[in-house]
C-alpha positions as protocol buffer text, in pm:
chain_id: "A"
residue {
  index: 1
  type: MET
  ca { x: 21331 y: 15207 z: 4505 }
}
residue {
  index: 2
  type: HIS
  ca { x: 21160 y: 15062 z: 4811 }
}
residue {
  index: 3
  type: PHE
  ca { x: 21215 y: 14690 z: 4870 }
}
residue {
  index: 4
  type: THR
  ca { x: 21077 y: 14448 z: 5124 }
}
residue {
  index: 5
  type: SER
  ca { x: 21170 y: 14092 z: 5211 }
}
residue {
  index: 6
  type: ALA
  ca { x: 20866 y: 13961 z: 5025 }
}
residue {
  index: 7
  type: MET
  ca { x: 20886 y: 14203 z: 4730 }
}
residue {
  index: 8
  type: LYS
  ca { x: 21225 y: 14233 z: 4562 }
}
residue {
  index: 9
  type: ARG
  ca { x: 21298 y: 14459 z: 4269 }
}
residue {
  index: 10
  type: VAL
  ca { x: 20940 y: 14585 z: 4265 }
}
residue {
  index: 11
  type: ARG
  ca { x: 20864 y: 14956 z: 4257 }
}
residue {
  index: 12
  type: LEU
  ca { x: 20589 y: 15042 z: 4504 }
}
residue {
  index: 13
  type: PRO
  ca { x: 20339 y: 15318 z: 4422 }
}
residue {
  index: 14
  type: SER
  ca { x: 20358 y: 15640 z: 4620 }
}
residue {
  index: 15
  type: SER
  ca { x: 20026 y: 15559 z: 4789 }
}
residue {
  index: 16
  type: ALA
  ca { x: 20194 y: 15262 z: 4961 }
}
residue {
  index: 17
  type: VAL
  ca { x: 20522 y: 15428 z: 5066 }
}
residue {
  index: 18
  type: ALA
  ca { x: 20499 y: 15597 z: 5406 }
}
residue {
  index: 19
  type: VAL
  ca { x: 20691 y: 15920 z: 5462 }
}
residue {
  index: 20
  type: ARG
  ca { x: 20641 y: 15930 z: 5837 }
}
residue {
  index: 21
  type: LYS
  ca { x: 20794 y: 15664 z: 6057 }
}
residue {
  index: 22
  type: GLU
  ca { x: 20521 y: 15693 z: 6321 }
}
residue {
  index: 23
  type: PRO
  ca { x: 20204 y: 15898 z: 6382 }
}
residue {
  index: 24
  type: ARG
  ca { x: 20238 y: 16234 z: 6554 }
}
residue {
  index: 25
  type: SER
  ca { x: 19935 y: 16163 z: 6770 }
}
residue {
  index: 26
  type: LYS
  ca { x: 19988 y: 16066 z: 7134 }
}
residue {
  index: 27
  type: ASN
  ca { x: 19691 y: 15829 z: 7128 }
}
residue {
  index: 28
  type: ILE
  ca { x: 19829 y: 15498 z: 7255 }
}
residue {
  index: 29
  type: TYR
  ca { x: 19569 y: 15292 z: 7069 }
}
residue {
  index: 30
  type: LEU
  ca { x: 19650 y: 15458 z: 6736 }
}
residue {
  index: 31
  type: ARG
  ca { x: 20022 y: 15412 z: 6796 }
}
residue {
  index: 32
  type: ALA
  ca { x: 19979 y: 15043 z: 6883 }
}
residue {
  index: 33
  type: LEU
  ca { x: 19766 y: 14991 z: 6573 }
}
residue {
  index: 34
  type: SER
  ca { x: 20024 y: 15168 z: 6358 }
}
residue {
  index: 35
  type: ASP
  ca { x: 20308 y: 14955 z: 6499 }
}
residue {
  index: 36
  type: PHE
  ca { x: 20111 y: 14638 z: 6430 }
}
residue {
  index: 37
  type: TYR
  ca { x: 20035 y: 14726 z: 6067 }
}
residue {
  index: 38
  type: THR
  ca { x: 20393 y: 14845 z: 6010 }
}
residue {
  index: 39
  type: LYS
  ca { x: 20528 y: 14505 z: 6112 }
}
residue {
  index: 40
  type: VAL
  ca { x: 20273 y: 14327 z: 5894 }
}
residue {
  index: 41
  type: ALA
  ca { x: 20341 y: 14556 z: 5596 }
}
residue {
  index: 42
  type: ASP
  ca { x: 20717 y: 14494 z: 5616 }
}
residue {
  index: 43
  type: ASN
  ca { x: 20664 y: 14120 z: 5576 }
}
residue {
  index: 44
  type: THR
  ca { x: 20392 y: 14107 z: 5312 }
}
residue {
  index: 45
  type: SER
  ca { x: 20346 y: 14184 z: 4946 }
}
residue {
  index: 46
  type: VAL
  ca { x: 19982 y: 14299 z: 4976 }
}
residue {
  index: 47
  type: LEU
  ca { x: 19959 y: 14663 z: 4869 }
}
residue {
  index: 48
  type: ALA
  ca { x: 19635 y: 14719 z: 5062 }
}
residue {
  index: 49
  type: ILE
  ca { x: 19812 y: 14647 z: 5393 }
}
residue {
  index: 50
  type: LYS
  ca { x: 20093 y: 14887 z: 5302 }
}
residue {
  index: 51
  type: LYS
  ca { x: 19839 y: 15159 z: 5220 }
}
residue {
  index: 52
  type: ILE
  ca { x: 19661 y: 15106 z: 5552 }
}
residue {
  index: 53
  type: SER
  ca { x: 19995 y: 15131 z: 5732 }
}
residue {
  index: 54
  type: LYS
  ca { x: 20071 y: 15459 z: 5557 }
}
residue {
  index: 55
  type: ARG
  ca { x: 19729 y: 15610 z: 5628 }
}
residue {
  index: 56
  type: LEU
  ca { x: 19757 y: 15530 z: 5998 }
}
residue {
  index: 57
  type: LYS
  ca { x: 20065 y: 15755 z: 6012 }
}
residue {
  index: 58
  type: MET
  ca { x: 19892 y: 16047 z: 5837 }
}
residue {
  index: 59
  type: SER
  ca { x: 19770 y: 16356 z: 6016 }
}
residue {
  index: 60
  type: LYS
  ca { x: 19407 y: 16385 z: 6116 }
}
residue {
  index: 61
  type: SER
  ca { x: 19342 y: 16651 z: 5851 }
}
residue {
  index: 62
  type: ASP
  ca { x: 19452 y: 16403 z: 5582 }
}
residue {
  index: 63
  type: ARG
  ca { x: 19227 y: 16129 z: 5722 }
}
residue {
  index: 64
  type: ARG
  ca { x: 18897 y: 16294 z: 5637 }
}
residue {
  index: 65
  type: PRO
  ca { x: 18570 y: 16136 z: 5761 }
}
residue {
  index: 66
  type: VAL
  ca { x: 18376 y: 15924 z: 5510 }
}
residue {
  index: 67
  type: LYS
  ca { x: 17997 y: 15929 z: 5485 }
}
residue {
  index: 68
  type: ILE
  ca { x: 17797 y: 15609 z: 5456 }
}
residue {
  index: 69
  type: SER
  ca { x: 17654 y: 15725 z: 5122 }
}
residue {
  index: 70
  type: LYS
  ca { x: 18004 y: 15722 z: 4967 }
}
residue {
  index: 71
  type: ILE
  ca { x: 18060 y: 15366 z: 5090 }
}
residue {
  index: 72
  type: VAL
  ca { x: 17728 y: 15251 z: 4940 }
}
residue {
  index: 73
  type: SER
  ca { x: 17806 y: 15417 z: 4606 }
}
residue {
  index: 74
  type: GLU
  ca { x: 18149 y: 15249 z: 4581 }
}
residue {
  index: 75
  type: ILE
  ca { x: 18067 y: 14907 z: 4724 }
}
residue {
  index: 76
  type: GLY
  ca { x: 17709 y: 14869 z: 4605 }
}
residue {
  index: 77
  type: GLU
  ca { x: 17543 y: 14538 z: 4689 }
}
residue {
  index: 78
  type: SER
  ca { x: 17854 y: 14320 z: 4651 }
}
residue {
  index: 79
  type: LYS
  ca { x: 17851 y: 14096 z: 4957 }
}
residue {
  index: 80
  type: ASP
  ca { x: 18208 y: 13972 z: 4912 }
}
residue {
  index: 81
  type: LYS
  ca { x: 18377 y: 14312 z: 4939 }
}
residue {
  index: 82
  type: VAL
  ca { x: 18489 y: 14453 z: 5273 }
}
residue {
  index: 83
  type: ALA
  ca { x: 18508 y: 14833 z: 5293 }
}
residue {
  index: 84
  type: VAL
  ca { x: 18818 y: 14947 z: 5483 }
}
residue {
  index: 85
  type: ILE
  ca { x: 18823 y: 15311 z: 5599 }
}
residue {
  index: 86
  type: VAL
  ca { x: 19123 y: 15445 z: 5789 }
}
residue {
  index: 87
  type: ALA
  ca { x: 18913 y: 15733 z: 5922 }
}
residue {
  index: 88
  type: LYS
  ca { x: 18582 y: 15800 z: 6092 }
}
residue {
  index: 89
  type: VAL
  ca { x: 18256 y: 15683 z: 5932 }
}
residue {
  index: 90
  type: LEU
  ca { x: 17964 y: 15926 z: 5956 }
}
residue {
  index: 91
  type: ASP
  ca { x: 17592 y: 15888 z: 5896 }
}
residue {
  index: 92
  type: ASP
  ca { x: 17413 y: 16053 z: 5604 }
}
residue {
  index: 93
  type: ASP
  ca { x: 17049 y: 16153 z: 5649 }
}
residue {
  index: 94
  type: ARG
  ca { x: 16992 y: 16164 z: 5272 }
}
residue {
  index: 95
  type: ILE
  ca { x: 17014 y: 15784 z: 5247 }
}
residue {
  index: 96
  type: MET
  ca { x: 16745 y: 15595 z: 5439 }
}
residue {
  index: 97
  type: GLU
  ca { x: 16808 y: 15232 z: 5339 }
}
residue {
  index: 98
  type: ILE
  ca { x: 17142 y: 15063 z: 5281 }
}
residue {
  index: 99
  type: PRO
  ca { x: 17241 y: 14713 z: 5168 }
}
residue {
  index: 100
  type: PRO
  ca { x: 17412 y: 14480 z: 5418 }
}
residue {
  index: 101
  type: LEU
  ca { x: 17772 y: 14601 z: 5436 }
}
residue {
  index: 102
  type: LYS
  ca { x: 18093 y: 14475 z: 5593 }
}
residue {
  index: 103
  type: ILE
  ca { x: 18293 y: 14773 z: 5714 }
}
residue {
  index: 104
  type: ILE
  ca { x: 18627 y: 14796 z: 5893 }
}
residue {
  index: 105
  type: ALA
  ca { x: 18699 y: 15148 z: 6018 }
}
residue {
  index: 106
  type: LEU
  ca { x: 18913 y: 15343 z: 6259 }
}
residue {
  index: 107
  type: GLN
  ca { x: 18613 y: 15514 z: 6423 }
}
residue {
  index: 108
  type: TRP
  ca { x: 18240 y: 15553 z: 6362 }
}
residue {
  index: 109
  type: SER
  ca { x: 17947 y: 15750 z: 6492 }
}
residue {
  index: 110
  type: LYS
  ca { x: 17668 y: 15601 z: 6702 }
}
residue {
  index: 111
  type: GLY
  ca { x: 17401 y: 15665 z: 6438 }
}
residue {
  index: 112
  type: VAL
  ca { x: 17586 y: 15494 z: 6154 }
}
residue {
  index: 113
  type: LYS
  ca { x: 17649 y: 15181 z: 6364 }
}
residue {
  index: 114
  type: GLU
  ca { x: 17279 y: 15149 z: 6443 }
}
residue {
  index: 115
  type: LYS
  ca { x: 17188 y: 15192 z: 6075 }
}
residue {
  index: 116
  type: ILE
  ca { x: 17442 y: 14933 z: 5954 }
}
residue {
  index: 117
  type: GLU
  ca { x: 17333 y: 14671 z: 6209 }
}
residue {
  index: 118
  type: ARG
  ca { x: 16964 y: 14743 z: 6144 }
}
residue {
  index: 119
  type: TYR
  ca { x: 17003 y: 14640 z: 5778 }
}
residue {
  index: 120
  type: GLY
  ca { x: 17206 y: 14327 z: 5844 }
}
residue {
  index: 121
  type: GLY
  ca { x: 17558 y: 14465 z: 5813 }
}
residue {
  index: 122
  type: SER
  ca { x: 17856 y: 14463 z: 6045 }
}
residue {
  index: 123
  type: ILE
  ca { x: 18122 y: 14714 z: 6145 }
}
residue {
  index: 124
  type: GLY
  ca { x: 18451 y: 14649 z: 6323 }
}
residue {
  index: 125
  type: THR
  ca { x: 18786 y: 14797 z: 6410 }
}
residue {
  index: 126
  type: LEU
  ca { x: 19107 y: 14769 z: 6211 }
}
residue {
  index: 127
  type: ASP
  ca { x: 19252 y: 14503 z: 6440 }
}
residue {
  index: 128
  type: GLN
  ca { x: 18963 y: 14274 z: 6336 }
}
residue {
  index: 129
  type: LEU
  ca { x: 19045 y: 14298 z: 5965 }
}
residue {
  index: 130
  type: PHE
  ca { x: 19218 y: 13960 z: 5937 }
}
residue {
  index: 131
  type: GLU
  ca { x: 18928 y: 13786 z: 6115 }
}
residue {
  index: 132
  type: VAL
  ca { x: 18658 y: 13944 z: 5898 }
}
residue {
  index: 133
  type: CYS
  ca { x: 18851 y: 13921 z: 5571 }
}
residue {
  index: 134
  type: PRO
  ca { x: 19103 y: 13635 z: 5548 }
}
residue {
  index: 135
  type: ASN
  ca { x: 19134 y: 13693 z: 5172 }
}
residue {
  index: 136
  type: MET
  ca { x: 19305 y: 14026 z: 5113 }
}
residue {
  index: 137
  type: ASP
  ca { x: 19173 y: 14041 z: 4754 }
}
residue {
  index: 138
  type: ASP
  ca { x: 18827 y: 14134 z: 4890 }
}
residue {
  index: 139
  type: ILE
  ca { x: 18953 y: 14457 z: 5054 }
}
residue {
  index: 140
  type: HIS
  ca { x: 18821 y: 14782 z: 4910 }
}
residue {
  index: 141
  type: LEU
  ca { x: 18994 y: 15092 z: 5051 }
}
residue {
  index: 142
  type: ILE
  ca { x: 18776 y: 15404 z: 5066 }
}
residue {
  index: 143
  type: SER
  ca { x: 18884 y: 15757 z: 5153 }
}
residue {
  index: 144
  type: SER
  ca { x: 18752 y: 16107 z: 5095 }
}
residue {
  index: 145
  type: SER
  ca { x: 18944 y: 16399 z: 4951 }
}
residue {
  index: 146
  type: LYS
  ca { x: 19086 y: 16648 z: 5198 }
}
residue {
  index: 147
  type: PHE
  ca { x: 19027 y: 16924 z: 4941 }
}
residue {
  index: 148
  type: ALA
  ca { x: 18650 y: 16876 z: 4970 }
}
residue {
  index: 149
  type: ARG
  ca { x: 18659 y: 17073 z: 5294 }
}
residue {
  index: 150
  type: ARG
  ca { x: 18529 y: 17429 z: 5307 }
}
residue {
  index: 151
  type: SER
  ca { x: 18862 y: 17552 z: 5437 }
}
residue {
  index: 152
  type: ALA
  ca { x: 19050 y: 17402 z: 5140 }
}
residue {
  index: 153
  type: LYS
  ca { x: 18976 y: 17707 z: 4923 }
}
residue {
  index: 154
  type: PHE
  ca { x: 19212 y: 17909 z: 5146 }
}
residue {
  index: 155
  type: TRP
  ca { x: 19505 y: 17673 z: 5081 }
}
residue {
  index: 156
  type: GLY
  ca { x: 19765 y: 17731 z: 4813 }
}
residue {
  index: 157
  type: PRO
  ca { x: 19967 y: 18024 z: 4677 }
}
residue {
  index: 158
  type: ALA
  ca { x: 19901 y: 18366 z: 4823 }
}
residue {
  index: 159
  type: PRO
  ca { x: 19597 y: 18549 z: 4682 }
}
residue {
  index: 160
  type: GLY
  ca { x: 19702 y: 18796 z: 4414 }
}
residue {
  index: 161
  type: GLU
  ca { x: 19991 y: 18591 z: 4280 }
}
residue {
  index: 162
  type: LYS
  ca { x: 19993 y: 18490 z: 3916 }
}
residue {
  index: 163
  type: GLY
  ca { x: 19772 y: 18186 z: 3859 }
}
residue {
  index: 164
  type: SER
  ca { x: 19651 y: 18176 z: 4218 }
}
residue {
  index: 165
  type: THR
  ca { x: 19289 y: 18080 z: 4282 }
}
residue {
  index: 166
  type: THR
  ca { x: 19324 y: 18087 z: 4660 }
}
residue {
  index: 167
  type: TYR
  ca { x: 19061 y: 18279 z: 4855 }
}
residue {
  index: 168
  type: PRO
  ca { x: 19191 y: 18549 z: 5088 }
}
residue {
  index: 169
  type: ARG
  ca { x: 19139 y: 18506 z: 5459 }
}
residue {
  index: 170
  type: ALA
  ca { x: 18847 y: 18693 z: 5606 }
}
residue {
  index: 171
  type: ASN
  ca { x: 18955 y: 18992 z: 5813 }
}
residue {
  index: 172
  type: GLN
  ca { x: 18690 y: 19094 z: 6063 }
}
residue {
  index: 173
  type: LYS
  ca { x: 18865 y: 19427 z: 6135 }
}
residue {
  index: 174
  type: CYS
  ca { x: 18845 y: 19565 z: 5781 }
}
residue {
  index: 175
  type: HIS
  ca { x: 18617 y: 19844 z: 5662 }
}
residue {
  index: 176
  type: ASN
  ca { x: 18258 y: 19808 z: 5788 }
}
residue {
  index: 177
  type: ARG
  ca { x: 18347 y: 19456 z: 5910 }
}
residue {
  index: 178
  type: GLU
  ca { x: 18298 y: 19318 z: 5558 }
}
residue {
  index: 179
  type: LYS
  ca { x: 18467 y: 18990 z: 5473 }
}
residue {
  index: 180
  type: ARG
  ca { x: 18720 y: 19005 z: 5194 }
}
residue {
  index: 181
  type: VAL
  ca { x: 18583 y: 18684 z: 5048 }
}
residue {
  index: 182
  type: MET
  ca { x: 18256 y: 18860 z: 4980 }
}
residue {
  index: 183
  type: MET
  ca { x: 18436 y: 19167 z: 4847 }
}
residue {
  index: 184
  type: LYS
  ca { x: 18633 y: 18969 z: 4588 }
}
residue {
  index: 185
  type: GLY
  ca { x: 18510 y: 19069 z: 4244 }
}
residue {
  index: 186
  type: ARG
  ca { x: 18248 y: 19307 z: 4381 }
}
residue {
  index: 187
  type: LYS
  ca { x: 18117 y: 19553 z: 4125 }
}
residue {
  index: 188
  type: ALA
  ca { x: 18115 y: 19923 z: 4191 }
}
residue {
  index: 189
  type: PRO
  ca { x: 17772 y: 20067 z: 4268 }
}
residue {
  index: 190
  type: GLN
  ca { x: 17605 y: 20201 z: 3956 }
}
residue {
  index: 191
  type: SER
  ca { x: 17491 y: 20561 z: 3952 }
}
residue {
  index: 192
  type: LYS
  ca { x: 17118 y: 20611 z: 3930 }
}
residue {
  index: 193
  type: ARG
  ca { x: 16989 y: 20765 z: 3613 }
}
residue {
  index: 194
  type: THR
  ca { x: 16774 y: 21068 z: 3667 }
}
residue {
  index: 195
  type: SER
  ca { x: 16537 y: 21178 z: 3397 }
}
residue {
  index: 196
  type: GLU
  ca { x: 16537 y: 21547 z: 3329 }
}
residue {
  index: 197
  type: GLU
  ca { x: 16202 y: 21699 z: 3252 }
}
């Protein structure tokens, strides 16, 4: 059971309970932001603030970048919602027009900021959250799965174990410099049929 001064005898979900006490990064701005949200989360009952505090302590591989197309698909054209991303926001060339969005993010690319401001939206940092969104009910947390990465297929139990679907690592020094990923499930070459006359 995890209790706070504002929430007593309430079981918090695992997404709001931080395992790390502080981020491993040496970035002073990230550490200051994490300390600020930790103090706020200890004295509030808002789960969204507790989730933001936990995500700030996560490793960079767990805080995957989020594309602007994912934000548009989840928020839509609701003007009251504020998208909060504890990661970097990237542009998506597949989407040309976007509705006016309010986004609070940890980082963003130059192209996505120009696109958001061009269509009447706004983007700000996490320390501006309480100015942009005084009502915490309008917060919409968005994150992308870390298993959507190309390297995620190499994670898990060792290849060859029972029930393992993990891809083997490519070994450039193997026979004919062939990658083992490409050799997995390769069929043996079929012998050519010769017609006898």
